[in-house]
Backbone bond lengths (Angstrom), bond angles and torsions (degrees), N, CA, C in turn:
res aa  C-N    CA-C-N  psi(-1)  N-CA   C-N-CA  omega(-1)  CA-C   N-CA-C  phi
1 M - - - 1.469 - - 1.533 109.16 -
2 P 1.325 118.56 122.86 1.458 120.75 178.48 1.522 111.22 -67.81
3 A 1.335 116.23 159.98 1.459 121.76 177.51 1.506 108.77 -67.15
4 P 1.357 117.84 148.87 1.475 119.77 -176.61 1.524 112.34 -73.96
5 V 1.334 112.57 160.69 1.459 122.25 170.46 1.526 107.13 -101.89
6 L 1.316 117.20 125.83 1.447 122.09 178.84 1.527 109.02 -85.86
7 V 1.319 118.26 125.59 1.448 122.83 177.16 1.518 108.72 -116.94
8 T 1.321 117.05 119.61 1.462 121.98 173.89 1.523 109.60 -87.91
9 G 1.330 115.88 151.00 1.472 118.95 -177.05 1.519 110.54 64.91
10 A 1.339 116.67 35.14 1.463 120.43 -171.95 1.515 113.54 -66.72
11 N 1.312 117.93 -23.31 1.472 120.01 -179.71 1.523 112.52 -96.26
12 G 1.310 118.39 7.51 1.482 122.39 176.66 1.507 110.86 -81.27
13 F 1.324 115.10 178.72 1.461 121.23 -178.09 1.535 110.76 -57.08
14 L 1.299 116.97 -59.07 1.487 119.92 177.49 1.519 111.44 -67.29
15 G 1.341 116.49 -41.32 1.445 120.10 -176.21 1.526 113.24 -55.81
16 R 1.306 117.82 -39.50 1.479 121.21 178.22 1.524 110.91 -60.31
17 H 1.320 115.60 -40.80 1.477 120.00 179.78 1.523 111.75 -72.31
18 L 1.329 117.10 -32.82 1.477 119.89 177.86 1.549 109.55 -66.69
19 V 1.312 116.06 -45.57 1.489 118.41 178.20 1.516 110.88 -62.98
20 T 1.304 116.74 -40.60 1.465 121.21 178.97 1.526 110.55 -60.88
21 E 1.325 115.81 -43.52 1.463 120.35 -178.48 1.539 110.99 -67.66
22 L 1.299 116.85 -41.07 1.473 119.67 176.23 1.526 111.35 -62.22
23 H 1.332 116.69 -43.19 1.468 120.95 176.84 1.511 110.29 -61.16
24 R 1.331 117.89 -42.13 1.451 120.98 -179.31 1.533 110.96 -60.95
25 R 1.313 116.50 -32.17 1.462 120.97 179.92 1.531 112.63 -88.42
26 G 1.302 117.59 5.10 1.460 121.93 177.19 1.515 114.51 74.90
27 L 1.324 117.85 23.93 1.458 121.61 -179.98 1.531 110.41 -100.80
28 P 1.321 117.92 131.85 1.459 120.91 179.93 1.551 110.62 -69.45
29 V 1.318 115.46 147.12 1.466 121.03 -173.16 1.520 110.04 -124.83
30 R 1.335 114.37 134.86 1.464 122.01 166.03 1.520 105.91 -107.95
31 A 1.298 117.15 119.83 1.470 121.65 -171.34 1.548 110.23 -109.88
32 L 1.330 114.90 119.76 1.461 119.20 174.42 1.514 110.15 -90.16
33 V 1.314 115.56 122.33 1.471 122.10 177.09 1.544 107.61 -133.73
34 R 1.320 114.55 159.89 1.465 119.30 -179.16 1.519 110.46 -70.17
35 P 1.349 117.41 148.65 1.452 119.96 177.39 1.522 112.80 -54.67
36 G 1.330 115.83 139.35 1.459 120.19 -179.67 1.528 114.40 88.54
37 T 1.353 116.63 -0.51 1.449 120.34 -179.93 1.523 110.56 -81.10
38 P 1.342 119.20 127.36 1.453 119.79 174.04 1.523 111.92 -63.45
39 P 1.332 119.52 139.40 1.462 120.86 177.95 1.536 111.14 -56.36
40 P 1.346 118.62 120.62 1.458 119.33 -172.62 1.519 116.00 -90.14
41 F 1.336 118.64 -2.72 1.472 120.46 -173.51 1.540 109.42 -117.44
42 P 1.346 115.81 157.64 1.470 120.60 -179.23 1.534 110.76 -58.78
43 A 1.314 116.69 141.74 1.460 121.20 179.88 1.505 112.00 -60.00
44 A 1.328 116.29 -30.56 1.482 119.74 -179.57 1.508 113.84 -65.10
45 W 1.342 116.29 -19.01 1.466 119.13 178.16 1.519 113.29 -74.27
46 A 1.324 116.52 -15.14 1.462 121.75 178.99 1.512 114.01 53.17
47 V 1.351 114.76 43.77 1.452 121.72 175.93 1.531 108.84 -68.89
48 D 1.326 115.03 135.14 1.454 122.00 178.84 1.532 107.99 -90.84
49 Y 1.345 116.28 98.64 1.451 120.15 -177.22 1.512 111.19 -82.01
50 R 1.355 113.66 139.11 1.447 120.19 173.41 1.545 106.85 -129.62
51 F 1.301 116.67 128.36 1.466 122.52 -174.72 1.512 108.55 -105.94
52 A 1.346 115.66 114.01 1.467 119.94 -178.56 1.498 108.67 -159.41
53 D 1.339 115.82 169.80 1.464 123.15 -177.48 1.519 108.39 -118.02
54 L 1.327 115.40 122.49 1.479 119.95 -178.01 1.519 112.32 -61.04
55 T 1.294 117.43 -25.84 1.444 120.55 -177.54 1.522 111.90 -86.36
56 Q 1.338 116.99 0.43 1.458 123.13 178.39 1.523 108.30 -124.66
57 P 1.341 117.91 82.19 1.451 121.41 -174.54 1.538 115.45 -51.01
58 A 1.339 116.03 -30.58 1.476 118.88 -179.11 1.537 110.60 -61.38
59 T 1.326 118.17 -28.60 1.467 120.13 -178.80 1.515 111.99 -79.02
60 L 1.332 118.27 -6.94 1.458 122.23 -174.34 1.513 113.39 -98.33
61 A 1.330 118.65 -1.09 1.449 121.84 -174.71 1.526 110.98 -54.90
62 G 1.335 115.99 128.37 1.444 122.56 177.14 1.523 115.16 74.89
63 L 1.313 116.54 4.74 1.473 120.73 -174.13 1.531 112.25 -57.85
64 A 1.321 117.43 -39.93 1.464 121.17 -174.03 1.526 112.22 -97.12
65 D 1.332 118.76 0.26 1.464 120.18 -177.81 1.531 110.41 -59.71
66 G 1.306 115.60 130.66 1.447 121.54 179.54 1.507 116.08 81.26
67 C 1.350 116.62 2.05 1.480 119.73 179.45 1.518 110.95 -88.25
68 A 1.331 115.46 143.90 1.458 121.25 177.80 1.521 110.02 -79.21
69 A 1.326 117.72 -31.15 1.448 121.71 -173.97 1.513 110.02 -157.59
70 I 1.327 114.39 163.21 1.473 121.39 176.10 1.518 107.35 -127.24
71 V 1.329 117.07 133.80 1.445 123.51 168.07 1.516 105.84 -112.73
72 H 1.337 116.53 107.58 1.485 121.03 -174.71 1.524 108.42 -95.56
73 A 1.335 115.35 95.27 1.457 120.39 -177.69 1.510 112.52 -108.80
74 A 1.331 119.48 -6.03 1.446 121.52 -179.31 1.510 111.24 -65.18
75 A 1.323 115.96 135.30 1.479 121.16 178.37 1.507 108.52 -162.17
76 L 1.343 114.20 160.72 1.458 120.57 173.11 1.523 105.93 -113.28
77 A 1.343 117.00 110.67 1.469 121.76 -170.83 1.522 112.12 -98.58
78 Q 1.289 118.21 27.78 1.450 121.67 -179.89 1.546 111.73 -72.61
79 V 1.316 115.41 134.44 1.476 121.04 177.68 1.515 112.04 -122.75
80 N 1.318 116.86 3.37 1.454 121.59 179.93 1.517 109.50 -141.07
81 P 1.337 118.63 107.20 1.451 127.33 8.85 1.536 112.83 -73.23
82 A 1.328 115.56 159.91 1.458 120.29 -176.78 1.529 112.46 -66.24
83 R 1.315 116.12 -34.40 1.451 121.18 179.54 1.529 108.26 -107.14
84 N 1.333 115.68 124.57 1.459 120.10 -172.48 1.543 107.85 -156.95
85 L 1.308 117.32 111.27 1.456 120.86 -177.70 1.547 111.89 -64.98
86 A 1.316 116.63 -27.05 1.466 119.49 178.14 1.525 111.09 -62.67
87 V 1.310 116.21 -33.94 1.457 120.51 178.84 1.521 110.64 -62.04
88 W 1.336 115.41 -43.90 1.482 120.31 178.90 1.543 109.40 -65.51
89 A 1.321 117.51 -40.98 1.447 120.36 -177.44 1.517 111.68 -59.95
90 V 1.339 117.34 -40.96 1.460 121.28 -178.83 1.529 111.37 -81.17
91 N 1.304 117.24 -50.69 1.471 120.58 -169.60 1.533 113.08 -74.49
92 D 1.324 116.72 -43.00 1.451 119.42 179.01 1.523 111.65 -94.17
93 G 1.338 116.62 -51.84 1.460 119.77 179.51 1.504 112.85 -61.94
94 G 1.340 116.85 -41.71 1.454 120.26 177.54 1.521 113.96 -63.46
95 T 1.341 115.45 -37.58 1.457 119.24 177.30 1.528 111.01 -67.45
96 A 1.319 116.49 -39.15 1.476 119.54 176.44 1.520 111.04 -59.27
97 A 1.331 116.21 -42.51 1.466 120.06 179.94 1.511 111.59 -64.86
98 M 1.336 117.36 -40.46 1.459 120.48 -179.34 1.539 112.08 -70.70
99 L 1.306 116.19 -34.45 1.456 118.84 175.58 1.532 111.06 -64.00
100 D 1.307 117.57 -40.82 1.452 121.21 176.74 1.536 110.47 -61.44
101 L 1.320 116.85 -42.90 1.470 119.57 179.36 1.496 111.64 -64.80
102 A 1.356 116.09 -39.69 1.456 120.76 -179.63 1.536 110.51 -62.70
103 R 1.311 114.52 -41.48 1.480 119.39 179.82 1.523 109.89 -65.76
104 Q 1.322 117.26 -44.64 1.469 120.54 -179.12 1.515 111.96 -65.45
105 A 1.338 117.38 -36.97 1.469 121.03 -176.95 1.514 112.43 -82.93
106 G 1.345 117.37 -15.11 1.460 120.24 -179.43 1.514 113.17 64.15
107 V 1.333 116.81 43.00 1.466 119.12 -178.98 1.507 111.06 -66.62
108 A 1.346 115.79 153.61 1.453 120.89 -178.31 1.537 112.08 -79.79
109 R 1.351 116.51 -20.20 1.454 119.37 179.47 1.518 109.88 -156.04
110 F 1.317 115.78 140.26 1.448 123.55 176.45 1.522 106.02 -126.01
111 V 1.324 117.51 116.91 1.466 122.15 178.11 1.494 108.40 -107.71
112 Y 1.325 116.18 117.39 1.463 122.69 179.56 1.514 109.02 -97.71
113 V 1.333 116.66 129.71 1.463 121.58 177.08 1.510 108.66 -99.77
114 G 1.299 116.74 110.53 1.447 122.55 179.71 1.496 112.50 -104.26
115 T 1.312 118.05 -135.37 1.466 125.35 176.29 1.502 108.89 -150.81
116 A 1.328 116.39 145.64 1.457 120.81 179.21 1.523 112.34 -62.80
117 N 1.343 115.42 -19.40 1.459 119.79 -177.32 1.526 113.42 -68.93
118 V 1.344 118.00 -6.09 1.488 119.05 176.98 1.530 110.79 -83.06
119 F 1.330 117.26 -0.23 1.465 121.05 175.61 1.517 110.31 -112.72
120 G 1.313 115.82 167.18 1.455 120.94 176.97 1.513 110.02 -73.93
121 F 1.334 115.97 127.56 1.452 120.20 178.24 1.521 110.03 -84.99
122 G 1.325 115.65 167.10 1.459 120.62 -178.55 1.516 111.51 -132.12
123 T 1.335 114.56 -154.97 1.457 121.49 -179.55 1.537 108.78 -104.72
124 L 1.347 114.37 175.72 1.458 117.66 177.57 1.551 111.56 -63.41
125 T 1.322 116.17 -31.68 1.462 118.63 -179.77 1.519 113.42 -92.34
126 D 1.334 117.29 -14.66 1.445 122.14 -179.26 1.532 107.97 -141.79
127 P 1.341 118.26 69.53 1.442 121.55 -175.57 1.524 113.62 -66.65
128 G 1.320 117.66 154.30 1.450 122.27 176.84 1.507 112.30 -70.08
129 D 1.318 115.65 163.92 1.474 119.82 176.35 1.548 109.51 -145.62
130 E 1.324 115.59 -170.62 1.454 121.31 -174.17 1.514 113.04 -67.97
131 T 1.314 119.74 -13.26 1.455 122.46 -177.85 1.531 113.16 -89.56
132 R 1.310 117.65 -11.58 1.452 120.22 -176.10 1.514 112.78 -86.43
133 P 1.334 116.93 133.95 1.473 119.50 -176.27 1.516 112.62 -68.13
134 Y 1.301 114.15 156.68 1.475 122.83 -179.48 1.528 110.78 -51.75
135 A 1.322 116.39 127.93 1.465 121.69 -178.14 1.514 112.87 -117.21
136 G 1.339 117.83 5.91 1.462 119.99 -171.64 1.516 115.62 -98.06
137 A 1.351 117.31 0.57 1.481 118.69 -174.55 1.524 112.58 -61.82
138 H 1.336 118.22 -29.36 1.462 119.87 -176.03 1.532 112.98 -73.43
139 Y 1.327 117.62 -12.18 1.462 118.97 178.81 1.518 112.26 -72.08
140 G 1.310 117.16 -27.77 1.456 119.90 -175.43 1.512 113.79 71.96
141 L 1.342 117.51 36.40 1.458 123.07 178.74 1.516 109.63 -104.17
142 D 1.323 116.95 119.52 1.455 119.33 178.96 1.508 112.10 -63.52
143 Y 1.336 117.77 -29.18 1.480 119.17 178.44 1.518 110.11 -59.59
144 M 1.332 117.26 -54.43 1.462 119.39 -179.10 1.505 112.41 -63.34
145 D 1.338 115.46 -44.70 1.474 119.09 -177.62 1.505 112.81 -64.02
146 S 1.348 116.49 -37.80 1.471 119.83 -179.79 1.516 111.27 -70.86
147 K 1.339 117.55 -35.55 1.453 120.54 178.92 1.535 110.63 -70.43
148 R 1.344 116.95 -33.24 1.463 120.09 176.22 1.540 108.58 -66.80
149 A 1.326 115.76 -43.28 1.470 119.97 179.89 1.537 109.96 -63.22
150 A 1.322 118.26 -40.92 1.458 120.86 178.42 1.521 111.68 -66.95
151 T 1.324 116.49 -37.27 1.459 119.84 176.13 1.521 111.42 -60.92
152 D 1.328 116.16 -44.91 1.464 120.55 177.22 1.532 110.82 -63.32
153 R 1.316 116.61 -35.01 1.463 120.46 179.52 1.521 110.35 -64.62
154 V 1.333 117.27 -42.26 1.457 120.19 177.68 1.522 111.48 -65.24
155 L 1.302 116.84 -41.65 1.484 119.90 178.55 1.517 111.29 -63.20
156 R 1.333 117.46 -36.45 1.463 119.39 176.98 1.526 110.49 -66.39
157 A 1.313 117.06 -37.93 1.486 119.99 178.72 1.515 110.44 -63.75
158 V 1.322 116.67 -35.00 1.473 120.26 177.63 1.555 108.48 -65.98
159 A 1.319 115.67 -47.46 1.465 120.37 -175.16 1.538 112.68 -70.61
160 E 1.361 116.06 -41.73 1.460 119.16 -172.37 1.518 114.36 -93.50
161 W 1.336 116.37 -30.84 1.465 120.11 -179.01 1.523 113.38 -107.67
162 Q 1.340 116.53 -5.82 1.465 121.19 -172.28 1.524 110.85 59.31
163 L 1.303 116.05 34.21 1.460 119.75 177.90 1.514 108.86 -67.18
164 P 1.349 118.35 131.17 1.473 120.62 -177.78 1.535 110.87 -80.43
165 A 1.319 115.19 73.24 1.479 121.50 -175.64 1.506 112.55 -106.07
166 V 1.314 114.38 144.29 1.471 124.55 173.21 1.510 106.72 -125.48
167 L 1.324 117.65 141.65 1.476 122.04 -176.65 1.523 110.39 -116.05
168 V 1.318 116.20 128.46 1.465 121.04 176.28 1.546 108.00 -118.57
169 H 1.309 115.75 144.53 1.470 119.86 -171.13 1.519 110.13 -134.99
170 P 1.351 117.61 91.73 1.478 120.10 -179.78 1.503 112.97 -67.23
171 T 1.335 114.50 155.55 1.451 122.06 169.57 1.506 108.15 -92.10
172 F 1.328 119.40 -144.62 1.479 122.71 -175.78 1.520 109.49 -84.26
173 M 1.328 117.15 113.77 1.440 122.43 -172.64 1.518 113.25 -91.58
174 L 1.340 115.16 136.45 1.456 122.34 173.17 1.530 108.11 -125.94
175 G 1.321 115.39 155.08 1.469 118.83 178.85 1.500 111.85 147.50
176 P 1.351 117.52 178.14 1.482 121.84 -176.60 1.518 112.19 -76.34
177 Q 1.322 113.85 170.52 1.475 125.25 175.05 1.516 114.04 70.82
178 D 1.334 115.88 25.91 1.479 119.00 175.70 1.520 107.78 -91.16
179 A 1.327 115.91 82.87 1.452 122.49 -168.50 1.526 114.09 -68.88
180 R 1.339 118.18 -28.52 1.460 117.90 -171.03 1.527 115.05 -67.34
181 P 1.314 128.23 -41.47 1.469 126.81 -17.69 1.519 112.91 -83.30
182 T 1.368 116.87 167.13 1.453 121.11 -179.83 1.524 109.23 -111.42
183 S 1.317 117.45 -102.55 1.474 119.49 -176.65 1.539 112.40 -64.85
184 N 1.317 116.88 -29.96 1.477 119.76 179.04 1.518 114.26 -71.70
185 A 1.331 116.79 -6.37 1.454 119.05 173.76 1.504 111.87 -57.70
186 L 1.336 116.72 -27.26 1.468 120.59 175.55 1.529 110.49 -56.57
187 L 1.293 117.81 -40.19 1.480 119.91 -179.18 1.519 110.74 -65.21
188 L 1.341 116.68 -40.49 1.451 119.37 179.83 1.526 110.44 -66.77
189 E 1.310 117.43 -38.17 1.463 120.69 178.91 1.541 110.16 -65.42
190 L 1.321 116.61 -42.71 1.464 119.10 176.81 1.528 112.28 -61.92
191 Y 1.325 115.28 -43.68 1.443 121.16 -178.73 1.548 111.63 -61.96
192 R 1.332 115.23 -36.87 1.476 120.66 -175.95 1.540 110.68 -87.55
193 G 1.318 117.63 1.83 1.470 120.98 178.72 1.512 114.22 71.49
194 R 1.322 117.42 27.67 1.451 121.14 -177.16 1.513 113.87 -99.33
195 V 1.325 116.63 10.78 1.479 120.31 175.47 1.523 106.46 -106.48
196 P 1.308 119.18 102.34 1.483 121.09 -171.59 1.526 114.59 -72.50
197 G 1.308 118.00 -23.10 1.452 120.57 -177.65 1.515 110.67 -167.63
198 Y 1.330 115.91 -169.59 1.447 119.32 -179.40 1.516 110.19 -127.55
199 P 1.338 117.45 130.44 1.458 120.71 179.62 1.512 110.21 -75.81
200 P 1.333 118.74 173.24 1.465 121.45 -172.22 1.518 114.75 -76.15
201 G 1.308 118.47 -14.50 1.471 120.81 -174.43 1.514 114.39 -86.02
202 G 1.334 115.38 -156.09 1.442 120.56 -179.76 1.515 109.00 -175.82
203 K 1.357 116.19 -178.54 1.455 119.65 179.63 1.508 110.35 -158.92
204 N 1.317 114.55 178.53 1.467 121.34 178.19 1.530 108.54 -100.41
205 Y 1.301 116.96 136.22 1.480 123.33 -178.54 1.523 111.30 -115.82
206 V 1.339 116.99 149.26 1.456 121.54 -178.85 1.536 109.66 -151.91
207 H 1.319 114.92 148.22 1.472 121.23 175.08 1.526 108.40 -73.40
208 V 1.318 117.36 132.56 1.459 121.89 -178.66 1.545 111.72 -58.86
209 H 1.305 116.73 -33.13 1.469 120.58 179.21 1.522 109.69 -63.11
210 D 1.332 116.69 -42.22 1.471 120.46 179.53 1.520 110.22 -61.45
211 V 1.320 116.64 -38.84 1.463 120.74 178.19 1.532 109.88 -64.88
212 A 1.314 117.19 -42.47 1.451 120.41 178.89 1.532 112.38 -61.87
213 V 1.319 115.48 -42.73 1.483 119.60 -179.00 1.535 109.74 -63.28
214 A 1.310 117.49 -47.56 1.461 121.03 -178.21 1.521 110.98 -67.13
215 T 1.322 116.95 -35.82 1.478 119.94 179.01 1.518 111.66 -65.24
216 I 1.319 117.25 -42.78 1.466 120.51 177.39 1.526 109.92 -70.64
217 N 1.322 117.69 -34.95 1.478 119.55 174.09 1.522 111.47 -59.92
218 A 1.345 116.95 -31.18 1.456 121.39 179.67 1.514 112.65 -61.67
219 L 1.320 117.31 -21.12 1.461 121.16 178.29 1.518 111.88 -61.71
220 I 1.331 116.37 -28.69 1.472 119.80 -176.87 1.537 112.09 -126.43
221 M 1.334 118.22 -21.25 1.460 120.55 -172.95 1.522 112.98 -104.64
222 G 1.295 118.91 -24.17 1.454 121.51 -174.66 1.520 111.67 -73.36
223 R 1.336 116.69 148.78 1.453 121.88 176.96 1.508 110.58 -88.19
224 I 1.317 117.48 136.29 1.447 123.68 -176.79 1.517 109.61 -57.17
225 G 1.351 116.35 131.22 1.446 122.06 177.45 1.512 115.23 81.74
226 E 1.332 118.09 0.62 1.454 122.05 -177.60 1.536 110.28 -96.38
227 S 1.338 115.02 149.89 1.462 122.92 176.06 1.516 108.91 -109.35
228 Y 1.321 115.55 145.06 1.479 122.79 -178.48 1.516 109.63 -134.16
229 I 1.330 117.60 122.49 1.455 121.72 174.67 1.531 107.81 -82.24
230 L 1.324 115.78 125.48 1.469 122.36 -179.22 1.511 108.86 -106.39
231 G 1.307 118.01 105.30 1.450 122.89 -178.65 1.495 111.01 -152.94
232 N 1.316 115.37 -165.13 1.471 119.24 178.24 1.526 109.71 -149.85
233 Q 1.339 116.99 -82.64 1.463 119.83 -167.49 1.504 112.50 -109.14
234 N 1.339 115.83 128.11 1.456 121.61 172.45 1.516 111.19 -85.75
235 L 1.323 116.95 124.53 1.461 121.29 -178.45 1.501 110.11 -139.94
236 S 1.346 115.94 138.72 1.443 119.31 168.83 1.536 108.16 -65.43
237 Y 1.308 116.35 158.29 1.485 118.72 178.08 1.518 110.29 -59.22
238 R 1.304 116.57 -38.48 1.484 118.79 178.97 1.533 110.19 -58.00
239 D 1.330 117.17 -50.65 1.457 119.81 -177.80 1.518 113.00 -70.03
240 A 1.344 116.35 -36.57 1.454 120.09 179.22 1.531 110.81 -65.61
241 F 1.323 116.75 -46.40 1.463 119.79 -177.99 1.518 110.05 -64.80
242 R 1.327 118.58 -36.70 1.460 120.61 177.01 1.522 111.02 -64.02
243 Q 1.309 116.73 -45.35 1.476 120.41 -179.73 1.515 111.82 -65.23
244 L 1.320 116.36 -45.05 1.463 119.25 -178.87 1.496 111.82 -68.16
245 A 1.336 117.56 -41.03 1.459 120.42 178.23 1.514 110.63 -60.85
246 G 1.330 116.88 -36.35 1.459 120.63 177.61 1.505 111.86 -62.14
247 V 1.319 116.89 -40.62 1.454 120.80 177.93 1.538 110.62 -65.60
248 L 1.305 116.22 -37.57 1.454 121.40 -177.51 1.533 112.60 -80.32
249 G 1.307 116.74 -13.04 1.459 120.29 -179.91 1.502 114.61 75.65
250 V 1.347 116.33 32.20 1.463 121.56 178.91 1.525 108.98 -127.33
251 A 1.337 115.90 166.76 1.434 121.09 177.49 1.547 109.18 -73.54
252 P 1.316 118.75 139.61 1.445 120.57 178.49 1.532 110.63 -78.15
253 P 1.321 118.46 159.65 1.452 120.62 172.71 1.530 110.56 -56.22
254 R 1.311 117.67 136.80 1.458 120.76 -171.92 1.522 113.93 -98.30
255 W 1.330 118.10 -24.39 1.463 118.89 -165.75 1.520 110.93 -108.67
256 P 1.344 116.86 133.04 1.459 119.82 171.00 1.508 111.35 -70.91
257 I 1.326 117.59 141.38 1.446 123.33 177.82 1.522 107.22 -106.20
258 P 1.323 118.32 108.10 1.477 120.38 -179.82 1.507 111.30 -56.95
259 G 1.335 115.25 146.12 1.461 120.62 -178.24 1.532 112.70 -55.88
260 G 1.334 116.41 -41.99 1.460 120.17 -179.48 1.519 111.97 -63.12
261 L 1.325 117.00 -40.16 1.468 121.59 179.26 1.530 109.66 -66.78
262 A 1.341 116.96 -39.41 1.467 120.25 179.54 1.526 109.94 -63.29
263 R 1.331 115.92 -42.31 1.471 118.87 179.97 1.529 111.00 -64.68
264 L 1.340 116.06 -41.37 1.457 120.29 179.19 1.497 111.85 -63.31
265 Y 1.331 117.63 -43.98 1.465 121.35 178.60 1.528 111.30 -64.82
266 G 1.339 115.53 -39.70 1.467 119.01 179.32 1.521 110.77 -63.98
267 A 1.322 117.68 -41.12 1.463 120.66 179.05 1.522 110.62 -66.30
268 F 1.358 117.04 -38.79 1.449 120.92 178.18 1.524 110.82 -64.20
269 A 1.337 116.71 -45.04 1.452 120.66 -178.53 1.531 110.02 -64.31
270 E 1.312 117.71 -36.42 1.447 120.73 178.56 1.514 111.51 -66.81
271 M 1.330 116.32 -41.79 1.454 120.48 178.25 1.528 110.59 -62.82
272 Q 1.335 114.90 -42.71 1.459 118.96 178.58 1.548 111.82 -63.45
273 A 1.335 115.78 -36.76 1.470 119.58 178.32 1.541 110.84 -65.08
274 R 1.329 116.25 -37.43 1.472 118.58 178.09 1.522 111.16 -64.56
275 L 1.353 116.04 -38.56 1.447 120.06 -177.30 1.537 112.00 -72.40
276 T 1.336 115.94 -37.29 1.458 120.19 -175.12 1.530 113.32 -93.49
277 G 1.355 114.93 -19.90 1.454 118.60 -174.62 1.509 114.58 77.65
278 R 1.336 117.27 10.51 1.467 122.97 -179.55 1.529 109.11 -124.67
279 P 1.363 118.48 121.84 1.453 120.11 176.30 1.513 112.32 -58.38
280 G 1.331 115.66 139.84 1.461 120.56 176.09 1.512 110.08 -86.77
281 Q 1.325 117.34 -167.55 1.463 121.10 179.17 1.525 112.07 -74.66
282 L 1.312 117.27 -13.81 1.464 121.19 -171.66 1.518 108.00 -149.17
283 N 1.337 115.77 157.34 1.457 121.15 168.78 1.528 108.52 -138.19
284 A 1.313 117.05 175.72 1.448 120.27 -175.22 1.513 111.43 -63.18
285 A 1.305 118.55 -37.58 1.448 121.06 -179.95 1.529 111.45 -66.54
286 M 1.334 115.89 -42.68 1.471 119.22 177.90 1.499 111.13 -61.61
287 A 1.345 118.15 -40.43 1.457 121.05 178.21 1.510 110.97 -63.54
288 A 1.318 118.03 -40.10 1.465 121.11 179.08 1.522 111.47 -63.87
289 V 1.328 116.10 -41.29 1.466 120.12 177.66 1.524 110.61 -61.45
290 A 1.355 116.50 -44.11 1.449 120.98 -176.77 1.547 111.90 -65.98
291 N 1.319 117.70 -22.14 1.431 120.31 178.75 1.512 113.54 -79.69
292 D 1.324 117.29 -13.96 1.457 121.31 -177.36 1.535 110.70 -102.02
293 G 1.300 114.58 158.27 1.476 120.70 174.48 1.503 110.40 -96.23
294 H 1.347 117.55 108.57 1.456 121.98 -179.13 1.535 107.40 -96.37
295 Y 1.325 113.30 77.31 1.473 119.86 -176.14 1.527 111.17 -105.42
296 F 1.346 116.12 138.92 1.468 119.40 -174.30 1.524 110.59 -137.92
297 S 1.327 114.99 151.77 1.451 123.50 170.63 1.524 108.78 -89.90
298 V 1.333 116.22 141.24 1.470 120.65 179.76 1.540 110.97 -120.54
299 Q 1.297 115.40 21.40 1.468 119.42 -174.53 1.539 112.48 -65.15
300 K 1.312 117.10 -36.18 1.483 119.49 -179.95 1.523 110.48 -62.40
301 A 1.323 117.25 -46.66 1.479 120.15 179.89 1.514 111.42 -66.38
302 R 1.309 117.88 -34.56 1.466 120.12 177.93 1.525 110.51 -65.02
303 R 1.352 116.13 -41.15 1.463 119.45 -179.57 1.517 112.45 -71.41
304 E 1.337 117.40 -44.17 1.458 120.82 -168.22 1.516 115.52 -101.43
305 L 1.304 117.16 -21.89 1.475 119.71 -179.25 1.538 112.42 -118.50
306 A 1.323 116.78 8.02 1.462 120.77 179.51 1.531 110.67 53.04
307 L 1.342 115.97 42.98 1.490 121.26 -179.97 1.509 109.68 -61.93
308 P 1.358 118.84 120.00 1.453 120.95 176.41 1.543 110.13 -67.74
309 Q 1.305 116.59 165.74 1.476 121.78 179.09 1.515 109.62 -135.02
310 T 1.309 116.77 72.30 1.457 122.87 176.92 1.517 109.85 -71.23
311 P 1.345 119.91 135.46 1.454 121.17 179.92 1.535 111.57 -55.87
312 I 1.311 115.68 141.51 1.456 121.35 -177.51 1.523 111.59 -65.69
313 G 1.332 116.69 -33.33 1.442 119.04 176.04 1.516 112.32 -62.01
314 Q 1.330 117.30 -36.29 1.470 120.62 176.57 1.516 110.30 -66.84
315 A 1.328 118.20 -41.57 1.476 121.52 177.64 1.502 109.94 -57.83
316 A 1.355 117.04 -47.09 1.455 121.34 -178.80 1.517 111.30 -64.03
317 G 1.343 115.96 -41.50 1.457 120.01 179.64 1.521 112.18 -63.39
318 E 1.302 116.98 -41.41 1.461 120.22 178.23 1.519 111.65 -67.51
319 A 1.311 115.81 -38.50 1.477 119.64 176.81 1.502 111.32 -61.61
320 F 1.328 115.67 -47.54 1.475 120.78 -176.35 1.535 110.64 -66.60
321 A 1.339 116.93 -38.02 1.452 120.15 177.24 1.528 110.07 -63.47
322 W 1.323 117.17 -37.52 1.471 120.96 179.00 1.530 109.54 -67.25
323 F 1.334 116.77 -42.18 1.460 120.38 178.38 1.513 110.18 -60.85
324 K 1.335 118.01 -42.78 1.472 119.63 179.79 1.505 111.35 -66.55
325 A 1.324 116.48 -40.42 1.470 119.81 -178.99 1.518 111.03 -65.91
326 H 1.309 117.79 -25.63 1.482 121.02 -177.94 1.528 110.88 -108.16
327 Q 1.331 116.39 17.98 1.440 124.48 168.62 1.556 113.77 63.53
328 Y 1.326 115.66 34.41 1.435 120.02 171.14 1.535 111.84 -77.89
329 V 1.332 115.47 -25.30 1.476 122.40 178.09 1.508 108.61 -133.14
């Protein structure tokens, strides 16, 4: 029996697919989940559950002992409110704790799951890649800033400790099993007619299964110290909403939202949140992000990690079918 692979954030959207992919390949899994979390996988898979809190290092003692590798996918992806100390505690502090465990356990590979937003984005004709410096600091989003800090922390561990780490950076993931839901909440909002228009920006979309496959491939195929953007299709919000609405069988948002109006609404929503103490649907940072085109090239991951490229319409269709089967709609 081979040594297990430790997966953090195993019950999250991506984490569920990572564990599924490891099981498909016949690799034993040790799954880190928060205390009180119901076991999310079939008993027949014999997943070794460990219940601990990344922000409480004392609860992590011995977690990685006997593991061949670690896939660190746990993160807090909250962007509203824009400033949130809990985001730093999980994304940067949690990564620091896992790096220490990896060093102590002497794992053969550490795969860090970041986000493509830690790189400079580009245009539809000249998308960003892994060589472009971080361009998101001006948004004032602790999520992006903390993930950039965690990325730098992993790179320092490679340089200073010779930690055998590979970094993968997904774009916007769609697909089934998004129980919270997280990124797939966009599909539910489109289906319910709650997206009034489309902002001027755009982003790169990818099937969560493709991300899981490439992430697990990184255990043996990735080059130490290298970063890989995991994505697929660059789409403006106008084109993305039209394609996704078509899959859902609803009318797409009709009206363009000018960038200035989006910024004004974001500022108003943020002011209202300060007065009421309750975050609104939007804040100024989120509006600024929506006005930009976060487009990326994924050629490096396709070459070196055999990143699959499942059509985005298929990802949306599978996600929506899962939502219907589980009575979200």
